[in-house]
C-alpha positions in Angstrom: 14.6 23.6 12.3 12.8 21.2 9.8 14.1 20.6 6.1 12.6 19.0 3.2 14.4 16.1 1.9 14.6 14.3 -0.9 14.2 9.7 -0.8 18.0 9.7 -1.8 18.7 12.7 0.9 16.4 10.2 3.8 18.8 7.6 3.6 22.4 9.3 3.3 20.5 11.1 6.5 20.1 7.6 8.6 23.1 6.3 6.5 23.5 2.6 7.8 21.5 3.4 11.0 18.6 0.4 12.2 15.1 3.0 12.2 11.6 2.6 13.7 9.0 3.4 10.6 5.4 4.0 12.5 2.6 5.4 10.8 0.8 8.5 12.1 -2.8 6.3 11.3 -4.7 3.4 10.3 -6.9 4.2 7.2 -5.4 3.3 3.4 -2.4 1.0 4.2 -0.4 1.4 6.9 2.6 -0.5 8.7 4.7 -0.6 11.6 8.8 -1.6 11.1 10.8 -2.1 13.5 14.7 -2.3 13.0 15.1 -1.3 9.6 17.7 -0.2 7.6 16.9 2.9 4.6 18.5 2.2 1.4 17.9 4.3 -1.9 18.9 2.6 -5.3 19.7 5.2 -7.8 19.2 2.8 -10.9 15.4 2.2 -9.8 15.0 5.1 -8.0 13.4 3.2 -5.2 13.8 3.7 -1.3 13.2 1.0 0.9 13.8 -0.2 4.4 14.7 -3.7 5.1 15.2 -5.6 7.6 15.3 -9.0 8.5 12.7 -10.9 7.2 11.5 -8.1 4.4 11.9 -5.0 2.2 9.0 -2.7 1.9 9.8 -0.7 -1.6 8.3 2.9 -3.0 9.4 3.3 -6.4 10.0 6.8 -7.1 10.1 6.2 -11.6 7.5 7.3 -13.2 5.6 9.1 -10.6 6.5 9.6 -6.7 4.0 8.8 -4.1 5.8 10.9 -1.6 4.1 14.5 -0.7 6.5 15.6 1.6 9.5 13.8 3.5 10.0 16.0 6.3 13.5 16.0 8.7 12.4 17.5 12.5 16.4 18.2 13.6 15.4 19.1 17.2 13.0 15.6 16.8 15.8 13.8 15.3 13.2 12.4 13.6 11.0 12.2 9.7 7.5 12.4 8.6 7.1 10.7 5.2 3.3 12.5 3.9 1.9 10.3 0.4 0.2 11.1 -2.4 -2.4 8.8 -1.7 -4.0 5.7 0.7 -1.6 5.6 3.6 -0.9 7.9 6.6 1.8 9.7 7.2 4.8 7.9 9.2 7.4 9.1 11.4 10.6 7.5 10.7 13.3 7.4 14.1 16.3 6.0 15.2 15.7 2.9 17.1 17.5 3.0 19.5 15.9 7.1 20.3 12.2 5.3 19.6 12.4 3.2 22.5 13.0 6.7 24.7 10.5 8.2 23.5 8.3 5.7 24.2 9.4 5.9 28.0 8.8 9.7 27.7 5.4 9.3 26.2 4.7 6.3 29.0 6.1 8.9 31.9 4.2 11.6 30.5 0.9 9.3 31.4 1.8 7.8 34.0 
């Protein structure tokens, strides 16, 4: 089942878990982040992906950069679609991402 989330709800879903954030395409600004934590700062209305030596933030103070944030319960992953200049991102818990990659490689092999 899919569910629309706010940026704040996204941080609650992954509550301190390590996640992998991967891009779905390569146009505009794109990123791949491994073993990040998701943090939402209510004071600044800011969603962050924080890891060892990096932090990537999206501010919602004036206009939200997010077109949609959709959590797929069956796949245990979240898709963030942006309003401009950035391909969708997929978020999975770090351990489930490795299982997903292994399954994809087994299908191909």
